[in-house]
C-alpha positions as CSV (number, residue, x, y, z in Angstrom):
1,M,105.1,-54.4,-6.2
2,P,101.8,-56.4,-6.0
3,L,100.8,-57.3,-2.4
4,S,98.5,-60.1,-3.4
5,F,97.6,-62.4,-6.3
6,S,94.5,-60.2,-6.9
7,D,96.8,-57.3,-7.8
8,L,98.5,-59.3,-10.7
9,D,97.4,-59.0,-14.3
10,L,95.4,-61.9,-15.7
11,D,98.1,-62.8,-18.1
12,V,100.6,-63.2,-15.3
13,L,98.2,-65.3,-13.3
14,S,97.5,-67.5,-16.3
15,C,101.3,-68.2,-16.6
16,I,101.5,-69.0,-12.9
17,C,98.6,-71.4,-13.2
18,S,100.0,-73.0,-16.3
19,E,103.4,-73.6,-14.7
20,L,101.8,-74.9,-11.5
21,Y,99.9,-77.4,-13.6
22,K,102.9,-78.5,-15.6
23,A,105.0,-78.9,-12.4
24,G,102.6,-81.4,-11.0
25,E,101.6,-83.1,-14.2
26,N,103.1,-86.4,-13.3
27,I,100.9,-86.5,-10.2
28,R,97.9,-85.0,-12.0
29,G,98.7,-81.3,-11.9
30,I,95.0,-80.4,-11.6
31,Y,95.1,-81.5,-8.0
32,L,97.8,-78.9,-7.3
33,L,96.0,-76.2,-9.3
34,K,92.6,-76.7,-7.9
35,P,93.3,-75.5,-4.3
36,F,95.4,-72.6,-5.7
37,S,92.4,-71.6,-7.8
38,M,90.4,-70.9,-4.7
39,T,92.8,-68.2,-3.5
40,C,90.7,-65.4,-5.0
41,R,88.4,-64.6,-7.8
42,Q,91.2,-63.4,-10.2
43,V,93.1,-66.6,-9.7
44,R,90.0,-68.6,-10.3
45,T,89.4,-66.8,-13.6
46,A,92.9,-67.5,-14.7
47,A,92.8,-71.2,-13.7
48,E,89.4,-72.1,-15.2
49,P,90.7,-72.7,-18.8
50,I,93.2,-75.2,-17.4
51,L,90.9,-76.8,-14.8
52,F,88.2,-77.4,-17.4
53,R,90.4,-78.3,-20.4
54,S,89.8,-82.0,-19.7
55,V,86.6,-83.3,-18.2
56,V,86.0,-86.9,-17.2
57,V,82.8,-88.6,-16.2
58,E,83.7,-92.0,-14.7
59,L,82.8,-94.6,-12.1
60,K,79.1,-93.8,-12.5
61,L,76.0,-95.8,-13.5
62,M,74.3,-94.9,-16.8
63,R,71.7,-92.8,-15.0
64,D,74.4,-91.0,-13.0
65,C,76.4,-90.3,-16.1
66,A,73.3,-88.8,-17.7
67,R,72.7,-86.6,-14.7
68,S,76.3,-85.4,-14.7
69,M,76.2,-84.6,-18.4
70,R,72.9,-82.7,-17.9
71,Q,74.5,-80.6,-15.1
72,L,77.6,-79.9,-17.3
73,R,75.3,-78.5,-20.0
74,Q,74.1,-75.9,-17.5
75,L,77.6,-74.4,-17.4
76,P,78.0,-73.0,-20.9
77,T,80.6,-70.5,-19.8
78,L,82.9,-73.3,-18.6
79,L,82.1,-75.7,-21.5
80,R,83.9,-73.3,-23.9
81,F,87.2,-74.3,-22.2
82,V,86.7,-78.0,-22.6
83,R,89.1,-79.6,-25.2
84,E,89.0,-83.2,-24.0
85,F,86.0,-85.2,-22.8
86,S,85.9,-88.8,-21.5
87,L,82.9,-90.9,-20.6
88,Y,83.4,-94.2,-18.8
89,P,79.9,-95.7,-17.8
90,Q,79.8,-98.5,-15.3
91,T,77.3,-101.3,-14.5
92,L,75.0,-101.4,-11.5
93,K,76.7,-104.7,-10.4
94,S,79.6,-106.2,-12.1
95,L,78.8,-109.5,-13.7
96,T,80.8,-112.3,-12.0
97,Y,81.5,-115.9,-12.7
98,T,78.5,-116.8,-10.5
99,H,76.2,-115.5,-13.2
100,S,76.0,-117.7,-16.3
101,P,75.6,-116.2,-19.8
102,E,72.1,-117.8,-19.9
103,D,71.0,-116.0,-16.7
104,H,67.7,-114.3,-17.7
105,D,68.2,-111.7,-15.0
106,A,71.7,-110.7,-16.3
107,Q,70.3,-107.6,-18.0
108,A,68.9,-106.4,-14.7
109,L,72.4,-106.3,-13.3
110,L,73.5,-103.8,-16.0
111,V,71.2,-100.9,-15.4
112,D,68.7,-99.7,-12.9
113,S,66.0,-99.0,-15.5
114,P,65.4,-99.8,-19.2
115,D,65.4,-96.1,-19.8
116,D,68.9,-95.5,-18.5
117,L,70.7,-96.4,-21.7
118,P,68.7,-94.3,-24.2
119,T,68.5,-91.4,-21.6
120,C,72.3,-91.5,-21.3
121,A,72.7,-91.7,-25.1
122,F,70.6,-88.5,-25.6
123,E,72.3,-86.6,-22.8
124,F,75.7,-87.6,-24.4
125,I,74.6,-86.2,-27.7
126,D,73.2,-83.0,-26.2
127,L,76.5,-82.5,-24.3
128,L,78.6,-83.1,-27.4
129,R,76.5,-80.4,-29.2
130,S,77.3,-78.0,-26.4
131,F,81.0,-78.2,-27.0
132,N,82.4,-75.5,-29.3
133,N,86.0,-76.4,-29.1
134,L,86.2,-80.1,-28.3
135,E,89.3,-81.8,-29.8
136,K,89.6,-85.2,-28.0
137,L,86.8,-87.7,-27.2
138,T,87.1,-90.9,-25.3
139,F,84.0,-93.2,-24.9
140,K,84.6,-96.5,-23.1
141,P,81.7,-98.3,-21.3
142,C,82.8,-101.2,-19.1
143,R,82.9,-104.5,-20.9
144,E,79.5,-105.7,-19.4
145,L,77.8,-102.7,-21.0
146,R,79.2,-102.9,-24.5
147,E,76.5,-105.1,-26.1
148,A,73.7,-103.0,-24.4
149,V,75.3,-99.8,-25.7
150,N,75.5,-101.2,-29.2
151,L,71.8,-102.0,-29.0
152,N,70.7,-98.6,-27.7
153,F,73.1,-95.8,-28.7
154,P,73.1,-96.2,-32.5
155,F,69.4,-95.3,-32.7
156,A,70.0,-92.1,-30.8
157,F,73.0,-91.1,-32.8
158,A,71.5,-92.0,-36.2
159,G,68.8,-89.4,-36.0
160,S,70.9,-86.7,-34.1
161,G,72.4,-84.9,-37.1
162,L,75.5,-84.5,-34.8
163,R,78.7,-83.6,-36.7
164,L,81.7,-82.3,-34.8
165,E,84.5,-81.2,-37.2
166,S,86.7,-80.0,-34.3
167,V,87.3,-83.4,-32.9
168,K,90.7,-84.8,-34.1
169,F,91.2,-87.6,-31.6
170,L,88.8,-90.5,-30.8
171,A,89.3,-93.4,-28.4
172,T,86.7,-96.1,-28.1
173,E,85.8,-99.8,-28.6
174,S,86.0,-101.1,-32.1
175,S,82.4,-102.3,-32.0
176,H,81.1,-98.7,-31.3
177,T,81.0,-97.9,-35.0
178,F,77.9,-95.7,-34.6
179,L,80.4,-92.9,-33.6
180,C,82.2,-92.9,-37.0
181,A,80.0,-90.7,-39.1
182,H,79.8,-87.9,-36.5
183,F,83.5,-87.1,-36.3
184,P,84.7,-86.7,-39.9
185,S,88.0,-84.9,-39.1
186,I,89.6,-87.6,-37.0
187,T,93.4,-87.8,-37.5
188,Q,94.2,-89.8,-34.3
189,L,92.2,-93.0,-33.7
190,A,92.6,-95.3,-30.7
191,L,90.7,-98.6,-30.8
192,A,90.3,-101.4,-28.3
193,I,90.1,-104.1,-30.9
194,G,89.6,-107.4,-28.9
195,E,88.6,-109.7,-31.7
196,L,87.9,-107.0,-34.3
197,K,85.1,-108.0,-36.6
198,E,85.6,-107.5,-40.3
199,Y,82.4,-105.6,-40.8
200,D,83.3,-103.3,-38.0
201,A,86.7,-102.7,-39.5
202,A,85.0,-101.9,-42.8
203,V,83.0,-99.1,-41.2
204,W,86.1,-97.6,-39.6
205,V,88.1,-97.5,-42.8
206,R,85.3,-95.8,-44.7
207,T,85.5,-92.8,-42.3
208,G,89.2,-93.1,-41.5
209,G,90.8,-91.6,-44.6
210,R,92.4,-88.8,-42.6
211,V,93.8,-90.9,-39.8
212,K,97.6,-90.4,-39.4
213,S,98.0,-91.9,-35.9
214,L,96.5,-95.3,-35.0
215,C,96.6,-97.0,-31.6
216,L,95.5,-100.6,-31.3
217,F,95.1,-102.3,-27.9
218,H,93.5,-105.2,-26.0
219,A,94.0,-107.4,-29.1
220,T,93.5,-111.1,-28.5
221,R,95.1,-111.9,-31.8
222,W,96.6,-109.9,-34.7
223,D,96.0,-112.2,-37.7
224,T,92.2,-111.7,-38.0
225,P,90.5,-110.6,-41.3
226,G,89.3,-107.5,-39.3
227,I,92.8,-106.3,-38.6
228,Q,93.9,-107.0,-42.1
229,T,91.0,-104.9,-43.4
230,L,91.8,-102.1,-41.0
231,V,95.5,-101.8,-41.8
232,A,95.2,-102.3,-45.5
233,H,92.7,-99.4,-46.0
234,L,94.1,-96.6,-43.8
235,P,96.6,-95.2,-46.3
236,S,97.5,-92.1,-44.4
237,V,98.7,-93.8,-41.2
238,T,102.3,-92.9,-40.4
239,E,102.2,-93.6,-36.6
240,L,101.2,-96.8,-34.9
241,T,101.0,-97.6,-31.2
242,M,100.5,-101.2,-30.0
243,Q,99.4,-101.8,-26.4
244,G,99.1,-105.1,-24.5
245,R,101.0,-108.4,-24.7
246,T,102.0,-109.5,-28.1
247,R,104.2,-112.1,-29.8
248,L,106.3,-109.6,-31.9
249,R,107.9,-112.3,-34.0
250,K,104.6,-113.6,-35.2
251,D,102.2,-110.7,-34.9
252,L,104.0,-107.7,-36.3
253,V,104.0,-109.0,-39.8
254,H,100.2,-108.9,-39.9
255,L,100.4,-105.0,-39.7
256,R,102.6,-104.7,-42.8
257,G,99.7,-103.1,-44.7
258,L,100.6,-99.8,-43.1
259,T,103.2,-99.1,-45.8
260,R,103.8,-95.5,-44.9
261,L,104.6,-96.1,-41.2
262,T,107.5,-94.0,-39.9
263,T,106.8,-94.2,-36.1
264,L,106.1,-97.3,-34.1
265,S,105.4,-97.4,-30.4
266,L,105.6,-100.9,-28.8
267,P,104.7,-102.1,-25.3
268,R,107.4,-102.7,-22.9
269,L,110.0,-105.3,-24.0
270,S,108.9,-107.9,-21.4
271,D,105.4,-107.9,-23.1
272,L,106.8,-108.8,-26.6
273,D,107.7,-112.5,-26.1
274,L,111.3,-111.9,-27.0
275,D,112.8,-114.1,-24.3
276,Y,113.2,-111.1,-21.9
277,D,111.3,-111.6,-18.6
278,P,112.8,-109.4,-15.8
279,P,111.8,-110.0,-12.2
280,W,108.7,-108.1,-11.1
281,C,110.7,-106.2,-8.5
282,G,112.7,-104.6,-11.3
283,T,116.1,-106.1,-10.6
284,S,117.4,-109.6,-10.3
285,F,120.0,-108.5,-7.8
286,F,118.7,-110.0,-4.6
287,V,121.1,-111.1,-1.9
288,D,120.2,-113.0,1.3
289,I,122.2,-111.0,3.8
290,G,121.8,-113.8,6.4
291,S,123.4,-116.4,4.1
292,P,126.4,-118.2,5.6
293,D,128.1,-117.9,2.2
294,L,127.5,-114.2,1.4
295,D,130.3,-113.9,-1.1
296,A,128.8,-116.7,-3.2
297,E,125.3,-115.1,-3.0
298,I,126.7,-111.8,-4.2
299,E,128.5,-113.5,-7.1
300,R,125.3,-115.4,-8.2
301,A,123.4,-112.2,-8.1
302,R,126.0,-110.4,-10.2
303,L,125.9,-113.2,-12.8
304,R,122.1,-113.0,-12.8
305,D,122.2,-109.3,-13.5
306,E,124.7,-109.8,-16.3
307,Q,122.5,-112.4,-17.8
308,M,119.5,-110.1,-17.6
309,E,121.5,-107.3,-19.3
310,R,122.4,-109.6,-22.1
311,E,118.8,-110.7,-22.6
312,L,117.7,-107.1,-22.5
313,A,120.2,-106.1,-25.2
314,A,119.2,-109.1,-27.3
315,A,115.5,-108.2,-27.0
316,K,116.2,-104.6,-28.1
317,R,118.3,-105.8,-31.0
318,E,115.7,-108.2,-32.2
319,A,112.8,-105.7,-31.8
320,K,114.7,-103.2,-33.9
321,R,115.4,-105.7,-36.6
322,L,111.8,-107.0,-36.7
323,A,110.4,-103.5,-36.9
324,L,112.6,-102.6,-39.8
325,S,111.9,-105.8,-41.6
326,V,108.2,-105.1,-41.6
327,F,108.3,-101.3,-41.9
328,P,111.4,-100.3,-44.0
329,H,110.6,-96.6,-43.8
330,L,110.6,-96.5,-40.0
331,R,112.4,-93.6,-38.4
332,T,111.3,-93.7,-34.8
333,L,110.9,-96.8,-32.6
334,R,109.5,-96.4,-29.1
335,F,109.3,-98.7,-26.2
336,E,107.9,-97.8,-22.8
337,G,109.8,-94.6,-21.9
338,T,112.6,-95.0,-24.4
339,V,113.0,-94.1,-28.1
340,F,115.3,-95.1,-30.9
341,N,115.9,-92.5,-33.7
342,L,116.7,-94.6,-36.7
343,P,118.8,-93.2,-39.6
344,R,117.5,-93.3,-43.1
345,S,120.0,-95.9,-44.1
346,S,118.8,-98.3,-41.3
347,I,117.4,-101.0,-43.6
348,N,120.7,-101.2,-45.4
349,D,122.9,-101.0,-42.3
350,I,121.5,-103.4,-39.7
351,E,124.8,-103.6,-37.8
352,A,124.7,-99.8,-37.2
353,V,121.1,-100.2,-36.0
354,D,122.2,-103.0,-33.6
355,Q,124.7,-100.5,-32.0
356,L,122.2,-97.7,-31.8
357,E,121.4,-96.9,-28.2
358,A,118.0,-96.0,-26.8
359,E,117.3,-92.5,-25.5
360,Y,115.0,-91.3,-22.8
361,D,111.6,-90.4,-24.4
362,P,110.5,-87.0,-23.1
363,L,107.2,-87.3,-24.9
364,Y,106.3,-90.6,-23.2
365,K,103.1,-90.5,-21.1
366,Y,101.2,-93.7,-20.4
367,P,97.7,-93.2,-21.9
368,E,95.1,-93.4,-19.2
369,Y,92.6,-95.0,-21.6
370,Y,94.7,-98.2,-21.9
371,S,94.8,-98.8,-18.2
372,R,91.0,-98.7,-17.8
373,H,89.5,-102.2,-18.3
Protein backbone atom coordinates (compact mmCIF):
# COMPACT_ATOMS: atom_id res chain seq x y z
CA MET A 1 0.00 0.00 0.00
CA PRO A 2 1.43 3.41 -0.96
CA LEU A 3 2.61 5.42 2.02
CA SER A 4 2.51 8.81 0.29
CA PHE A 5 1.23 10.53 -2.84
CA SER A 6 4.69 10.27 -4.38
CA ASP A 7 4.29 6.47 -4.42
CA LEU A 8 1.17 6.58 -6.59
CA ASP A 9 1.17 6.15 -10.36
CA LEU A 10 0.79 9.30 -12.46
CA ASP A 11 -2.55 8.06 -13.85
CA VAL A 12 -3.93 7.67 -10.34
CA LEU A 13 -2.71 11.11 -9.31
CA SER A 14 -4.24 12.60 -12.45
CA CYS A 15 -7.62 11.10 -11.54
CA ILE A 16 -7.35 12.47 -8.00
CA CYS A 17 -6.49 15.94 -9.31
CA SER A 18 -9.33 15.84 -11.80
CA GLU A 19 -11.89 14.81 -9.18
CA LEU A 20 -10.63 17.44 -6.75
CA TYR A 21 -11.05 20.09 -9.42
CA LYS A 22 -14.57 18.92 -10.29
CA ALA A 23 -15.57 18.79 -6.62
CA GLY A 24 -14.73 22.46 -6.19
CA GLU A 25 -15.75 23.67 -9.64
CA ASN A 26 -18.62 25.79 -8.34
CA ILE A 27 -16.15 27.73 -6.20
CA ARG A 28 -13.44 27.71 -8.83
CA GLY A 29 -11.89 24.30 -8.33
CA ILE A 30 -8.46 25.55 -9.26
CA TYR A 31 -8.26 27.18 -5.82
CA LEU A 32 -8.62 23.76 -4.20
CA LEU A 33 -6.26 22.04 -6.60
CA LYS A 34 -3.45 24.59 -6.44
CA PRO A 35 -2.44 23.98 -2.80
CA PHE A 36 -2.77 20.23 -3.32
CA SER A 37 -0.41 20.45 -6.30
CA MET A 38 2.32 21.68 -3.96
CA THR A 39 2.30 18.41 -2.01
CA CYS A 40 5.15 16.91 -4.00
CA ARG A 41 6.73 16.91 -7.44
CA GLN A 42 4.65 13.95 -8.67
CA VAL A 43 1.38 15.63 -7.71
CA ARG A 44 2.55 18.84 -9.36
CA THR A 45 3.21 16.96 -12.59
CA ALA A 46 -0.26 15.42 -12.49
CA ALA A 47 -1.95 18.73 -11.68
CA GLU A 48 -0.25 20.92 -14.30
CA PRO A 49 -2.50 19.94 -17.25
CA ILE A 50 -5.54 20.97 -15.19
CA LEU A 51 -4.04 24.06 -13.56
CA PHE A 52 -2.92 25.47 -16.89
CA ARG A 53 -5.86 24.36 -19.01
CA SER A 54 -7.41 27.82 -18.65
CA VAL A 55 -5.23 30.94 -18.38
CA VAL A 56 -6.62 34.44 -17.74
CA VAL A 57 -4.79 37.77 -17.94
CA GLU A 58 -7.07 40.34 -16.33
CA LEU A 59 -7.21 43.54 -14.28
CA LYS A 60 -4.00 44.78 -15.86
CA LEU A 61 -2.96 47.81 -17.90
CA MET A 62 -1.90 47.27 -21.50
CA ARG A 63 1.79 47.32 -20.62
CA ASP A 64 1.22 44.84 -17.77
CA CYS A 65 -0.78 42.57 -20.08
CA ALA A 66 2.12 42.66 -22.54
CA ARG A 67 4.58 41.79 -19.78
CA SER A 68 2.43 38.89 -18.54
CA MET A 69 2.07 37.46 -22.04
CA ARG A 70 5.81 37.78 -22.62
CA GLN A 71 6.44 35.83 -19.43
CA LEU A 72 3.96 33.15 -20.47
CA ARG A 73 5.83 32.62 -23.73
CA GLN A 74 8.88 31.72 -21.68
CA LEU A 75 7.04 28.65 -20.34
CA PRO A 76 6.63 26.46 -23.45
CA THR A 77 6.33 23.25 -21.44
CA LEU A 78 3.23 24.66 -19.72
CA LEU A 79 1.73 26.38 -22.78
CA ARG A 80 1.10 22.98 -24.33
CA PHE A 81 -1.55 22.40 -21.66
CA VAL A 82 -3.46 25.63 -22.37
CA ARG A 83 -6.86 25.08 -24.01
CA GLU A 84 -8.53 28.37 -23.02
CA PHE A 85 -7.01 31.84 -22.95
CA SER A 86 -8.72 35.07 -21.88
CA LEU A 87 -7.37 38.62 -22.09
CA TYR A 88 -9.13 41.52 -20.33
CA PRO A 89 -7.00 44.72 -20.58
CA GLN A 90 -7.91 47.69 -18.40
CA THR A 91 -7.29 51.44 -18.53
CA LEU A 92 -4.83 53.45 -16.46
CA LYS A 93 -7.72 55.41 -15.01
CA SER A 94 -11.36 54.74 -15.65
CA LEU A 95 -12.99 57.60 -17.51
CA THR A 96 -15.67 59.13 -15.32
CA TYR A 97 -18.45 61.57 -15.88
CA THR A 98 -16.08 64.35 -14.82
CA HIS A 99 -14.30 63.95 -18.16
CA SER A 100 -16.21 65.18 -21.17
CA PRO A 101 -15.85 63.43 -24.55
CA GLU A 102 -14.14 66.57 -25.85
CA ASP A 103 -11.38 66.38 -23.22
CA HIS A 104 -8.12 66.48 -25.19
CA ASP A 105 -6.34 64.66 -22.35
CA ALA A 106 -8.78 61.75 -22.39
CA GLN A 107 -6.43 59.53 -24.39
CA ALA A 108 -3.78 60.05 -21.72
CA LEU A 109 -6.10 58.39 -19.23
CA LEU A 110 -6.22 55.22 -21.28
CA VAL A 111 -2.59 54.12 -21.42
CA ASP A 112 0.71 55.08 -19.85
CA SER A 113 2.50 55.37 -23.17
CA PRO A 114 1.53 55.54 -26.88
CA ASP A 115 3.57 52.36 -27.37
CA ASP A 116 1.51 50.32 -24.92
CA LEU A 117 -1.25 49.40 -27.39
CA PRO A 118 0.90 48.19 -30.32
CA THR A 119 3.28 46.45 -27.91
CA CYS A 120 0.39 44.59 -26.31
CA ALA A 121 -0.99 43.70 -29.75
CA PHE A 122 2.30 42.15 -30.90
CA GLU A 123 2.76 40.27 -27.62
CA PHE A 124 -0.80 38.96 -27.96
CA ILE A 125 -0.05 37.68 -31.46
CA ASP A 126 3.24 36.09 -30.41
CA LEU A 127 1.55 34.34 -27.50
CA LEU A 128 -1.25 33.02 -29.71
CA ARG A 129 1.40 31.60 -32.03
CA SER A 130 2.92 29.78 -29.06
CA PHE A 131 -0.27 27.84 -28.33
CA ASN A 132 -0.38 24.45 -30.01
CA ASN A 133 -3.70 23.26 -28.63
CA LEU A 134 -5.75 26.40 -27.97
CA GLU A 135 -9.50 25.78 -28.32
CA LYS A 136 -11.17 28.80 -26.70
CA LEU A 137 -10.22 32.48 -26.88
CA THR A 138 -11.79 35.45 -25.10
CA PHE A 139 -10.62 39.00 -25.84
CA LYS A 140 -12.49 41.80 -24.09
CA PRO A 141 -10.81 45.13 -23.38
CA CYS A 142 -12.70 47.43 -21.04
CA ARG A 143 -15.14 49.75 -22.79
CA GLU A 144 -12.83 52.78 -22.58
CA LEU A 145 -10.20 50.93 -24.60
CA ARG A 146 -12.37 49.59 -27.42
CA GLU A 147 -11.86 52.49 -29.82
CA ALA A 148 -8.12 52.62 -29.15
CA VAL A 149 -7.86 48.86 -29.68
CA ASN A 150 -9.68 49.13 -33.01
CA LEU A 151 -7.20 51.79 -34.11
CA ASN A 152 -4.05 49.88 -33.15
CA PHE A 153 -4.62 46.12 -33.13
CA PRO A 154 -5.79 45.67 -36.77
CA PHE A 155 -2.42 46.81 -38.13
CA ALA A 156 -0.56 44.26 -36.02
CA PHE A 157 -2.92 41.42 -36.92
CA ALA A 158 -3.11 42.27 -40.64
CA GLY A 159 0.55 41.53 -41.26
CA SER A 160 0.93 38.71 -38.76
CA GLY A 161 -0.02 35.75 -40.93
CA LEU A 162 -1.60 34.28 -37.80
CA ARG A 163 -4.01 31.41 -38.43
CA LEU A 164 -5.18 29.13 -35.63
CA GLU A 165 -7.26 26.24 -36.92
CA SER A 166 -7.56 24.70 -33.45
CA VAL A 167 -9.66 27.55 -31.98
CA LYS A 168 -13.36 26.61 -32.01
CA PHE A 169 -14.74 29.20 -29.57
CA LEU A 170 -14.29 32.99 -29.77
CA ALA A 171 -15.78 35.60 -27.42
CA THR A 172 -15.19 39.30 -28.08
CA GLU A 173 -16.74 42.67 -28.91
CA SER A 174 -18.57 42.84 -32.24
CA SER A 175 -16.37 45.76 -33.35
CA HIS A 176 -13.17 43.70 -33.08
CA THR A 177 -13.58 42.30 -36.57
CA PHE A 178 -9.80 42.20 -37.07
CA LEU A 179 -9.90 38.82 -35.29
CA CYS A 180 -12.19 37.14 -37.82
CA ALA A 181 -9.75 36.02 -40.48
CA HIS A 182 -7.32 34.43 -38.04
CA PHE A 183 -9.68 31.81 -36.58
CA PRO A 184 -11.31 30.09 -39.57
CA SER A 185 -12.63 27.06 -37.68
CA ILE A 186 -14.91 28.85 -35.21
CA THR A 187 -18.07 26.90 -34.40
CA GLN A 188 -19.03 28.84 -31.24
CA LEU A 189 -19.19 32.63 -31.41
CA ALA A 190 -20.02 34.96 -28.49
CA LEU A 191 -20.40 38.65 -29.34
CA ALA A 192 -21.06 41.68 -27.18
CA ILE A 193 -23.11 43.46 -29.80
CA GLY A 194 -24.16 46.77 -28.21
CA GLU A 195 -25.41 48.66 -31.26
CA LEU A 196 -24.02 46.24 -33.84
CA LYS A 197 -22.96 48.08 -37.01
CA GLU A 198 -24.07 46.57 -40.30
CA TYR A 199 -20.57 46.64 -41.78
CA ASP A 200 -19.20 44.82 -38.71
CA ALA A 201 -21.93 42.19 -39.02
CA ALA A 202 -21.02 41.71 -42.68
CA VAL A 203 -17.44 40.88 -41.70
CA TRP A 204 -18.52 38.33 -39.10
CA VAL A 205 -20.88 36.52 -41.47
CA ARG A 206 -18.19 36.23 -44.15
CA THR A 207 -16.07 34.16 -41.78
CA GLY A 208 -18.85 32.57 -39.71
CA GLY A 209 -20.07 29.88 -42.08
CA ARG A 210 -19.23 27.11 -39.60
CA VAL A 211 -20.78 28.74 -36.54
CA LYS A 212 -23.34 26.44 -34.92
CA SER A 213 -23.62 28.12 -31.53
CA LEU A 214 -24.18 31.88 -31.30
CA CYS A 215 -24.28 33.97 -28.12
CA LEU A 216 -25.40 37.62 -28.25
CA PHE A 217 -25.26 39.90 -25.23
CA HIS A 218 -25.15 43.53 -24.11
CA ALA A 219 -27.61 44.43 -26.90
CA THR A 220 -29.14 47.89 -26.63
CA ARG A 221 -31.76 46.94 -29.24
CA TRP A 222 -32.49 43.90 -31.42
CA ASP A 223 -34.15 45.48 -34.48
CA THR A 224 -31.01 46.99 -36.04
CA PRO A 225 -29.85 46.27 -39.62
CA GLY A 226 -26.65 44.86 -38.11
CA ILE A 227 -28.46 42.14 -36.20
CA GLN A 228 -30.68 41.38 -39.20
CA THR A 229 -27.56 40.93 -41.34
CA LEU A 230 -25.94 38.71 -38.73
CA VAL A 231 -28.82 36.29 -38.16
CA ALA A 232 -29.81 36.10 -41.83
CA HIS A 233 -26.37 34.96 -43.00
CA LEU A 234 -25.33 32.39 -40.40
CA PRO A 235 -27.08 29.37 -41.91
CA SER A 236 -25.50 26.74 -39.66
CA VAL A 237 -26.58 28.18 -36.30
CA THR A 238 -28.68 25.71 -34.31
CA GLU A 239 -28.06 27.13 -30.81
CA LEU A 240 -28.68 30.71 -29.66
CA THR A 241 -27.99 32.29 -26.28
CA MET A 242 -29.34 35.74 -25.40
CA GLN A 243 -27.96 37.58 -22.38
CA GLY A 244 -29.08 40.81 -20.77
CA ARG A 245 -32.46 42.49 -20.43
CA THR A 246 -34.76 42.11 -23.41
CA ARG A 247 -38.40 42.71 -24.35
CA LEU A 248 -39.14 39.19 -25.49
CA ARG A 249 -42.53 40.02 -27.02
CA LYS A 250 -40.98 42.62 -29.34
CA ASP A 251 -37.37 41.51 -29.70
CA LEU A 252 -37.43 37.77 -30.35
CA VAL A 253 -39.08 38.13 -33.74
CA HIS A 254 -36.04 40.03 -35.03
CA LEU A 255 -34.00 36.82 -34.72
CA ARG A 256 -36.29 34.67 -36.87
CA GLY A 257 -33.60 34.60 -39.57
CA LEU A 258 -32.05 31.71 -37.61
CA THR A 259 -34.31 29.21 -39.34
CA ARG A 260 -32.51 26.07 -38.14
CA LEU A 261 -32.55 26.92 -34.45
CA THR A 262 -33.22 23.95 -32.16
CA THR A 263 -31.83 25.26 -28.86
CA LEU A 264 -32.58 28.65 -27.30
CA SER A 265 -31.12 29.91 -24.02
CA LEU A 266 -32.79 33.00 -22.57
CA PRO A 267 -31.92 35.28 -19.65
CA ARG A 268 -33.79 34.82 -16.39
CA LEU A 269 -37.54 35.32 -16.66
CA SER A 270 -37.48 38.60 -14.72
CA ASP A 271 -35.29 40.10 -17.48
CA LEU A 272 -37.72 39.29 -20.31
CA ASP A 273 -40.37 41.98 -19.68
CA LEU A 274 -43.10 39.37 -19.28
CA ASP A 275 -44.82 40.98 -16.28
CA TYR A 276 -42.84 38.87 -13.83
CA ASP A 277 -40.79 40.91 -11.39
CA PRO A 278 -40.00 38.98 -8.20
CA PRO A 279 -38.58 40.73 -5.14
CA TRP A 280 -34.80 41.07 -5.06
CA CYS A 281 -34.65 38.98 -1.91
CA GLY A 282 -35.97 35.99 -3.85
CA THR A 283 -39.31 35.67 -2.08
CA SER A 284 -42.31 37.86 -1.48
CA PHE A 285 -43.01 36.07 1.80
CA PHE A 286 -42.08 38.73 4.35
CA VAL A 287 -43.84 38.98 7.65
CA ASP A 288 -43.42 41.64 10.31
CA ILE A 289 -43.17 39.46 13.42
CA GLY A 290 -43.79 42.50 15.59
CA SER A 291 -47.07 43.34 13.89
CA PRO A 292 -50.05 43.52 16.27
CA ASP A 293 -52.09 41.69 13.60
CA LEU A 294 -49.70 38.83 12.82
CA ASP A 295 -52.35 36.52 11.36
CA ALA A 296 -53.35 39.17 8.81
CA GLU A 297 -49.67 39.74 7.92
CA ILE A 298 -49.18 36.02 7.30
CA GLU A 299 -52.30 35.87 5.14
CA ARG A 300 -51.19 38.85 3.04
CA ALA A 301 -47.77 37.28 2.56
CA ARG A 302 -49.38 34.00 1.51
CA LEU A 303 -51.53 35.80 -1.06
CA ARG A 304 -48.49 37.66 -2.39
CA ASP A 305 -46.65 34.38 -2.82
CA GLU A 306 -49.59 32.84 -4.64
CA GLN A 307 -49.77 35.86 -6.94
CA MET A 308 -46.04 35.58 -7.64
CA GLU A 309 -46.42 31.88 -8.48
CA ARG A 310 -49.23 32.70 -10.92
CA GLU A 311 -47.11 35.41 -12.57
CA LEU A 312 -44.16 33.00 -12.81
CA ALA A 313 -46.30 30.30 -14.45
CA ALA A 314 -47.78 32.84 -16.88
CA ALA A 315 -44.32 34.15 -17.80
CA LYS A 316 -43.02 30.63 -18.46
CA ARG A 317 -46.08 29.82 -20.54
CA GLU A 318 -45.76 32.97 -22.63
CA ALA A 319 -42.00 32.53 -23.10
CA LYS A 320 -42.53 28.99 -24.42
CA ARG A 321 -45.25 30.12 -26.82
CA LEU A 322 -43.22 33.08 -28.09
CA ALA A 323 -40.14 30.92 -28.63
CA LEU A 324 -42.08 28.31 -30.60
CA SER A 325 -43.89 30.91 -32.69
CA VAL A 326 -40.55 32.33 -33.87
CA PHE A 327 -38.55 29.09 -33.98
CA PRO A 328 -40.91 26.23 -34.92
CA HIS A 329 -38.12 23.61 -34.90
CA LEU A 330 -37.13 24.39 -31.30
CA ARG A 331 -36.43 21.32 -29.15
CA THR A 332 -34.68 22.80 -26.11
CA LEU A 333 -35.57 26.01 -24.27
CA ARG A 334 -33.41 27.17 -21.38
CA PHE A 335 -33.82 29.85 -18.77
CA GLU A 336 -31.31 30.55 -16.04
CA GLY A 337 -30.72 27.15 -14.45
CA THR A 338 -33.78 25.36 -15.89
CA VAL A 339 -34.56 23.64 -19.17
CA PHE A 340 -37.69 22.66 -21.14
CA ASN A 341 -37.31 19.67 -23.46
CA LEU A 342 -39.94 20.26 -26.14
CA PRO A 343 -41.50 17.35 -28.05
CA ARG A 344 -41.44 17.36 -31.85
CA SER A 345 -45.19 17.99 -31.95
CA SER A 346 -44.84 21.16 -29.85
CA ILE A 347 -45.87 23.64 -32.54
CA ASN A 348 -49.08 21.66 -33.15
CA ASP A 349 -49.91 21.03 -29.50
CA ILE A 350 -49.55 24.29 -27.60
CA GLU A 351 -51.70 23.07 -24.72
CA ALA A 352 -49.28 20.21 -24.07
CA VAL A 353 -46.42 22.69 -24.13
CA ASP A 354 -48.23 24.85 -21.58
CA GLN A 355 -48.35 21.88 -19.22
CA LEU A 356 -44.70 21.00 -19.73
CA GLU A 357 -42.68 21.50 -16.55
CA ALA A 358 -39.14 22.84 -16.40
CA GLU A 359 -36.32 20.57 -15.29
CA TYR A 360 -33.11 21.43 -13.50
CA ASP A 361 -30.42 22.17 -16.08
CA PRO A 362 -27.27 20.21 -15.11
CA LEU A 363 -25.32 21.87 -17.93
CA TYR A 364 -26.01 25.39 -16.70
CA LYS A 365 -22.98 27.46 -15.82
CA TYR A 366 -23.15 31.24 -15.92
CA PRO A 367 -20.54 32.32 -18.49
CA GLU A 368 -17.91 34.50 -16.82
CA TYR A 369 -17.51 36.63 -19.91
CA TYR A 370 -21.02 38.06 -19.67
CA SER A 371 -20.45 39.28 -16.12
CA ARG A 372 -17.40 41.35 -17.04
CA HIS A 373 -18.32 44.88 -18.08
